[in-house]
N, C-alpha and C positions, 0 to 999 in steps of 0.2 A: 420659281419653280423651274424656268427654262434655263436660266443662267445663274445658279446660286452661287458661282465663284466671283462674279463680277458685280455682286450687289454692293449697295453703299451702306454706309453705317446706320444713316436713319432707316433705311429700308429693312436692315437686318434687325434692328430693334422692334420695328413694327411688325416684322414677319415672326419674331419670337413671341411677342406678346399675343398675335394672332393665333399661333399654335396652341400657346397656353390656355388661350380662352376657349378655343374649339374642344380641347381635349376636356376642359371642366364641364362644358355643357353638353358634351356628345351623348350622354344618357338621356338628356331631355329631348333631343331632336334625332332619334335613331334613323329616320328615314334620310334626312339631309346629310347626315354624317356616316353614311353606309361606306363609302369608299375612303374616308379619311385614313382609318389604320393602314389599308394597303398603300396609300400614297405616302405615309411617313416611313413605312418598311422600305419602299422603293427608293425614297430618296436617300435614306440612311445607307442602303446597302450599295447604290451606285456611286455616291458623292462624299462617303464618310472621310475620304483622304484629303479633299479640298475644302469641306465645309469649315466655317469658323468654329472655334472650340466651345463657345457658350451655345451656339446654335445646335451643335452636336448634342450636348449635354442636355439642352431643352427638348430635343427630339426623343431622346432616350428616356428622360423623365415623362413625358407625354405618353409614350408606349407602356410604360410601368403603371401610369395613372389609368389608361384604358383597361389595363389588366385587372386593376383593383376594383373598377366598375364593371368587371365581367363583360366587356365588349369583345375582347379577345381573350383566349385561354393561355394558360401557362406554356402548353406545347408550342403554340405560335409564337410567344415571346421569346422562349428559348431557342427556337429554331432561327430567330432573327438575330439575337445578340451573341450567341455563341461562335458562329462563324466569323463575326466581326472580331471576337476576343482572340481568337488564335491567328487572324491575319492582319490586323492593323498594326502599323509600326508607331502609332502614338502611346506613350506611355500613360498620360492621364486618362485617355479613352479606354485602355486595357484595365486599368484601377477600377473605372466606374462600371464597366461591363461585368467584371468579376464580382464586384459587390452586389450589381443587380441580380446576377444569375443565382448567387447564393441566397440573397433575400427572397427571391421568388420560390425557389426550392423549399426553403424553411416554412414560408408561408402556406406553400400547397400541402405540406406535410404536418401542420400545426395541429389541427384538430383530429386527423386520422391520416393513416398513411395512404398515400396516392400512389399505390403500386404501379398504375399504368404509367404514369408520368416517369416514375423512378426507373422502371424497365426500359423505357424508350431512351432516357438521357444516358442510362448507364451503358446501353448498347452503343450510342454515339461515342462515348469516351473509350469504350473497348476498341471499336474500329479505328479510332483516331491512333490508338498506340500500335495495333497490329499492322496497319496499313503501311507504315513507314517507320521502321524502329530506329532509323538514324536521325529522325526529324527532331528538333527541340520543341515542337508544338505539343508533344505528349506530356510536357511539364504542367501545363494547365489541368490535364485529366488527374494528375497526381495531386495537385493542389486541392481542386475541388473535391476530390474524394477524401482526403485527409481531413479537410475541414468539417464536411458534413459527417464523417466518422466521430470526430471530436465532439460535435454538438449532437451526436446520437440521433441524426437524421437518417443515415443510412447504417445498418447494423447487420446486413445480411452478407451471405457469402458471395453475392455477385460483387459487391464494392471490393471485397478482397481479391476476387479474381483480377479485377482491374489493376490493383496495386501489384500483384503477382506478374501480371504481363509488363508492367513498367520495371519490375526488377530485373526481367530478362531481356530489356532493351539493349541497342548498341550506343546510345548516348549517355555520356557519363553523368550528367545531371539528372536525368530521368532515373539511371540505376541507383544513385544515391538517394534520391527522393523516395523511391520505393522501398529500399532498404530500411531507411530511417522510420518508415511507416511501421513496418513490423516491429522494430526494436523499440519504438517510443510512442506508437499511436495509442495503445491502451492507457499508458500511464498519462498521456496528454488529456484523454477522455476523463480519467478519475480526477485529475486535478481541476479540470474545467467544470465538472459536476461539483466539486467541493467549492470552487470560487462561486458559482452561480447560487449555490444554496446559502453562502455566508453573505454575499453583497446585498445591499439594499435591505438591511434589517431594520425594521421599523419598531420604534418604541412607543408603543400606545400610551404608557404612563406619562412620559415626557410630553406627548402632543396633548393629552387630556389637561396636565398641568398648565401648559402654555395657554390653552383655549380658555381655562378657567380664569387665568390672570389677566391675559389681553383683552382687547376690545373685541365683542362679539360681531362677526360679519358672516355673510352667506358664503364667502369664499373659504373662510377656515372651517365652516361647518361641512362644506363639500370636500375639503382636505381631510377632514375627520372620517367622513364616510368612506372616502377612498382608501384611506389607511386600514381602517377596519375590514373593509372587503379584501384587501390585499393580504391581511393577516389570515383571515378565514380561508382564503384560498391556499394560501402555503400549508395550514393545518390540514385541509382537505387532501392536499397532494401527498403529505406525509403519511396519511393513512391509507393511500392507495397501495396496491401490491407493487413492488419494486420489479422493473423489467429485467429479464435475463439478458446481460450483456456478455456474450461469448467473446473470448480473446480471438484476435485474428488468426492466431495459430491453429486454433481449433476448428476454424471454418474453411480451411483449404481442403480441396477435393483429393488431391494426390500430393501430399507432403513429401512422399519418397521421390516422385519425379521431379518436385519443384527443387528439392535439395540437390539432387544429382545435376540437374540443368544448371543451377547456380555455380556448383563447384567446378564443373568441366568447363563451363563457358567463361567465367570471371576468374577463377583461381588456377585451375590446372592448365589452362590454355596460355601458351607462352606470347600469344598476339594480343592478349588483353591490354587494353592502354589505361587501366586503373592504377593509381598511384598507391604507395603503401597504405596510407589512412583509408582510401577506399576499398582496398583489398581486405583490410582488417574489419571494416564494417561488414562486408559480404562474408567474411569468415565467421563473425559472431553471429550473423542470422543463420548460416548453415549449421553451426554447432548447436544453437538453441533448437532448431528444427530436428537434429539428429537425437539430442538429449530428450526432448519433450515427447516426440513420437517414438522414439527407441528404433530408429532407423539403422540401416547397416549400409555404410560406404567405407569400404576398406581402405581406399586410396587416400582417404582424407587423413588417417593417423600417420602414413609415410609423409605426407606433405608437411606435418608439423616439425619434423627432424631437423631441417635445416635452419629453423628459426629458434631453437630452444638453447641459445646461448646467452651469457648475461651481457654481451655486448650488442646485442640486437636491439634496436629502438622498439619501444612499447612491448617488450618481452613479457611483461605481466599481464597484458592483454591477451597475447598469445597462450600463456598459460592458462588464463581463465577460460579461453575458447576451447581449449584441449580438455579442461575438466568438464565443461558443459557438454561437449561431445561424448563423454563417457557414460555407459549405463550398463546394465547387469548382462545385456545379450551381447555386448562386445567380447570377442574372443580374448582372452588373456595373452596370448602369444602376439597379439597386434599391440598390446599396451606395454608389455614388459621391456621392450627396448626403449620405449619412450621414458618410462620412470627411471630405467637405469641411466639414460642420458641426463635427465634432470638431476639425479644424485650425483653424477659424476661432474656435471658443469657448475652446479649451484652450491651443493652441500659438500663442503671440505673445509679443513682448518684454515686453508690458505684464502678462502674466499671472504669477502667483506660480510659483516653480520646482516646488513639488509639483504644480501643476495641469498645467503644461506636461510634466513627466516622465509623468504619467498618461495624458495624451492621446496622447503618442508611443507609450507602450506599448500602448494600446488600438488605436491605427492598426496597429501591427506585428503584434499578435495577429489583428486582421482580415486583413491582408494575407497572414499565413502560411497562412491557409485559402483566400482568394481573392486572389492577386496582381493580378489584372484589375481590382479595384476602386480602384486608384491610377492616376492619370495622370502624365505626365512633368513637367509644370510643377509640381504639388504636392510631387511627390518630391523634386525638386531644392531646393524652398524648405525642405522639413523636413530634408534632409540637411545643410543649412549649420548647423544647431543642434548639430551635433557640435563646433563651436568655441566653444560656449557655456562661460562660466567656471564654471558650475554643474555639478558632478559628475553629479548625477542626470540632469539634461537631456542632457549630453554622453554618458552611457552609454546612455540610451535612443535618441538619434539614431544612434548608432554601432550599435546593434543593428538599427535599420531599414536602415542602410545595408548592413550584414552580410548581412541577409536578401535584399535585392534583387541584391547580388553573386551570390548563389547561384541565385535563381529567375528573375530578369529583369534580367541585366546591361545589356541594350541600352537600358532606360529611364534609366540613369544616364549622366552625362557621362563621357568618356573619361578624365579625371584622377581620377573617383572609383571607376572600374571595378575597379582592382586588377589585378595582373599575371595571376592565374589566370584571371579572368573574361575579360579581354581576350583571352588566348590560347585560351580556349575558344570565344569568339564566332568568331575568324578561322579556326579549324580546323572549326567547324560543329558541335562537341560540345553547345554549348548553343544551343538554338533557343527562339525566341519561342513562349510557351505559348498555346494556343487554349482557348476557352471549351468545358468539358466533357472537355477532353482527359485521359485517365488514362495514367499510365506504367506500362509492362509490369513486372510483379513478377519479382523474381530475387534471389537470395542474394549479396549483396556479398563478393567475394574467394573465391567457389567454386572459381574455377580455381586459385588458390593452393593450397587443400587437396587438389585433384586432384592437382597436380603434386608435393605433399609426399608423398602416399600412393604415387605411382609410384616416387619416390625411395626411400622406406622399402621398398616392395616389391623393388626392385633391391638395396638393401643387404642385405636378409634372405633374398634368394634363396639356395637351396642350391648346393653346387657341383656339378660334372657328374656326380660319383659318387654323389651323395645324392638323386638325383632322386625314386628309388623309395621313399625311406625315409619313414616317417609321422612326424609332428610333433605329439606329444600336447599341446605347449604352446599350439597355436593355439586350442583350445577355452578354456583358462584367460584368453588374451588377449582372446577376443571377450566373455567375461563381464566382465572388469575394464574393458573399453570403455565399459560402461554405467554405471561408477561413477566418479565425478569427485570429487576431494578437495575437501572443504568449505571448506578454507582457501586455496583457489585464488583470486587476487585479480589482475584484469586491470589494476588500477592502480598495480602495482609500478614504482618508479623505475628500476631497472637494466635493462640489455638482456636481452631475451628469450632463454632458453636453447633452443637447437635441438639436432637429434640428433647432428650430427658438424661436423667443421670444413668438410666439402665443402659442406653445406647453407648454412653461414653465408657461404661465398665466393660461392655462387650469389645469395643474397639480397642480399648487398652489392653485386655486379656489377650485379643489375638496379636497385638504387637509384641508383647513381652515374652521373649523366649525363656524356656527353662534353663535353670542355673547349670544343670548337668550338661545340656547341650552347648552351653557357652563355653564350659570348661573343655569339652571334648573337641570343638572347632578350634579353640585356640591352640590346642596341642596337636592338631591333626598334621600340620606341615612338619613338626619335629619327627612324628611317627614315621612320615613318608621319606624325611632325608636319612633316618637311621636304617630303614628298610633297604635303601639304595645301596648302602656299605655292606650289608650281609652278604654272606656267601650263598651258593647254590644249595648248600647241606640245610640251609635254615629256610627253605622255601615254604614248608608248612606253617612255621611260625609267621612268615611274611603274610601268607594268606589269612591267618586269624588276625593279624593286625589291620590288614585292610578291611576285613569284615567288621571289625570294631569301629574303624573310621567310618564305613559307610552306615553303620547304625547310629553313630554320633551324629552324622549329618542329617539323617533322617529324624533324629530327636530334635535337632536344631530347627527343623522345618515344621515341627508339630504346630507352631503358632500360625503357619500358613497351609493348611491342608489342601490337598488336591480338590478343587471345587469343580463339579460337572459343568459342561458347557452351558451358559445360561441361554434361555430362550426368549429372553424379554425383548430383544430387538426384533425377533420374527413375529411376535404375538402382539405388540402394541407400537403405536407411534410415541417417541420421545419427545417431549415438550422442551422448550428453553429452560423452564424451571427444573426438569429432570437432568439436563445436561449440566446446569450450574450445580446440582446437588451432586452429581457424579464427579465433578472437578473437585468439591469439597472432600468427598469420600476418599478419592485417590490421593489428596494431599495428607489426609489425616492417617491413611494406611501406608504411606511411603516410609522410606527409611529416614528421609530428611525431617520426620516429625520430632525425632529425637534430639536434633541439633538445636543449638541456641537460635533465638529469634532472628538476630542480624544474619546468620548463616543460612537460615530458612528463606529469608526474603532474597538473598543473592541467588539461592539455587532455584527459587521459583521464578526469578526474573531470568535467569540463563534459561529455563526450560521454556518459558514463555517466548523467548526470542528464537528458539529452535523451531517451535510450533507456529510461529508467526510468519516464518519463511516458506512461502508457497512454492510449489514446483514450477509454476510458471516465472518465478522471479529469476532474473538473470544473475549470473555470477560475474562480477565486476573485477577489474584490476585492483581496486581498493581493498577487496576482501583477500585477495592473494596476497598483497603486500602484508596486511594482517597488522601484527605487532612490530613491524620493522621500525616505526618511528620510536620505540624504545630503546633502540640501539643507538640512535643520534643523541649526543650531548646537547642539551637545550641552553641558550643563552640565559641571562637572568631576565631579560624582558619577556621571552617566551614562557619561563617559568611563572612568573608573576601573572601574565595573561592567562595562562593555564589555571592558576590558583584561583583567579577572579571569576573564570568562567563557571566555577562549581558554586559561586555564592550569589549568582544572580536570583535564584529562587528562594534564598533565604532572607533576602531584605524586607519581603512582606512580613515575615513571622516577627521581625523585631520592630514593626510599627505599632504605635499605641492604639488604643481603641478610638480615640478621638480624631487621629489622623485616618483611620479606616473609614469612620462615618464620614468624614470630609471628602474622601475620595469616592464613597459610594453616592453622595450627594451630587458631586461634579459630574459623574457618569449618568445619572438620571436627569441631569439638566436643573437641578433645584439650586435656589440662592443660598447665601450664607446669612448668619444673624447679623443684627446691627452693630453687636460688639465687635464681631470679627471684621466688619467693614470698617469700624472705627479704628481698630488697630493698623489697617493698611493705609489710612488715610494720610495725606501728606501733611508733613510736619508744620509748614507755613499756615495750612489751614486750621491747625489746633491752637495757634498762638494766642487768638482772641479769647478762647475759652480759659486758657491757662491764666491769662492777664486778670480776666473777671474773677477768678478765685482770690487773686491777691488783694484785690480792692473791696472785697466783702467786709461789711461791719461785723461787730461783735453780735448783734441782733441777729442778722441774717445767719451768721454761724450757728447761733443758738436754735434757730428754727429748723436748719437743716439737721442737726444732731437730735433735735426732738422728733422730728419725722422720721429719722433713721431708726430711733428706738421704737417708735409706734409700728412702724412697718416690720420691724423684727419680731415684735409681740404677735402679730397676726399672721406671721409666716411668709413675709415677702410681699410683693406686689400682688400676687394673686391669692394671697391669704390661704396658703395650703395647709396651716395648722388648725385643728378643732373641725 
């Protein structure tokens, strides 16, 4: 203890063993070992640079053991280990201390959240970042916070504030670490949760089968008990309510100030030392903050102009960031120059097909979020690219056309609007959007669910004489309403099953338009085109024709009458079963129900893909590139690989029943039959049996044939007949 650096090898071994022994028996002799933890802490703090590596590891391990025996608390242990973590030059010691700090924090928060310890340690990490923004020591604060966030030990706003301070540091590594936390921390947490739920899957059937066959022992009985307890624990955790894990973006206290500080400190500042890749990461974070929280940073949009050229490296990432930073509260005057420059630089006949496709996709993503950024003249020019010979450009232009048919059909020419958009404009259903206007939120198809519930209530209504009787099955039905079949698939190709034939007739009658309405809507465009060529003297006839068209449109909508606003959502709680039924009713009442089965499946899959994209999901460069891969001519090897990629799931369908049973047995850990084992036996091992057959006499052959006949009469070896 007085000269630890000058000790001999034998003395070091003896000293390590002595420390280990005292640490293990410290709880048995509390009076004699009262100063033992303080001596270890002092020895490690003063001489950690000169101590032998194994001795240092033994001292750290002994301190952790004392913590497990509750001789010292977690706060004392972390106050000892963390200062060494950020100051020691030894890489193995840093790895050990980092692992022990994380392990202790996880153990302290295992049964219940230790708020006092978390607040204390989070304050230490925050002070480490704010005290010296240029020091690389703050990287440990980012690492610890990110790991605990991934393991769902820290899920509060204080952890997000620590990484927020790291993103505003002056050290490049700390900045990148903090930015990557916001861009990928939530995804890492979800992936880690999925991996932890999938790993260590215990097959009780396999274990029972092995115990029933192998020799019985107490060790295997204990393994069986442990496996049963583990499975029951997993089932118990599944039934517990899932914790609300908010995204890091939603836990920021001041997203506007954070986005402004990031932009003006790291992007708009000419003295920033970040390279292009690091600037791009910061730009993605700023754009996601602006788009998610609908912030306003007017200088951000002028910053994009110099990067919107096809020769710019990682230009698709810049286009994706621009689209992410767009929302309905951004003034159209700030976006029109950007959309115009993208159209001029990317979308032209002289540009390559991949460039034009990326440009059209970027313009479409911008207009999805702010349709007012587009003007009529530019839109008509871009829509003409739907006649391009290149498939990628054609699909991108059709996507832009389909978008404006939904959001702003009045900006298109009459021949490009389509039937539904034209009828919606005439009837007044589709109006021109104004800047800052927000649509009233409602649940689509809720009136269908209300009508279905009323019909079910009438169908299940008791007869006149049974009104006073109680129905005990109602409580069971209410409980079952909260359970939905996991195999429920809204993309099924067939017709949706309804409760009775009367309900099916009601739905079909609502979907079937009258014949007169169909005829009138088919000729409405012809009447309109003829009315445009008439002179002013025929104005009265024109008004009459328009009135006829309007009445014909009203007749065509007779199948979908105006239903008053449903109060179902405000009067009761919708169960998962109600939501599943609502999805079925929507699909049955949609226009796609009249399509063939294959087209219905594709339309339903596309609709689910749109719904599955959450507002928090980022827009990546891959989505901007879109169908640009269709423009490249693939080689024969690439085409063969692409064709084989779609056949991976079809191999299982071609397998025989015997092959499937064999695979199932192998997955369950079961053995094969003796006949299957004989087929795989080595040929040299079967020669003796084959030679024996050749040496049989006529008497032996007769006995074998006679036994074979008798065995066949009684139904085989087991005597299955009779």
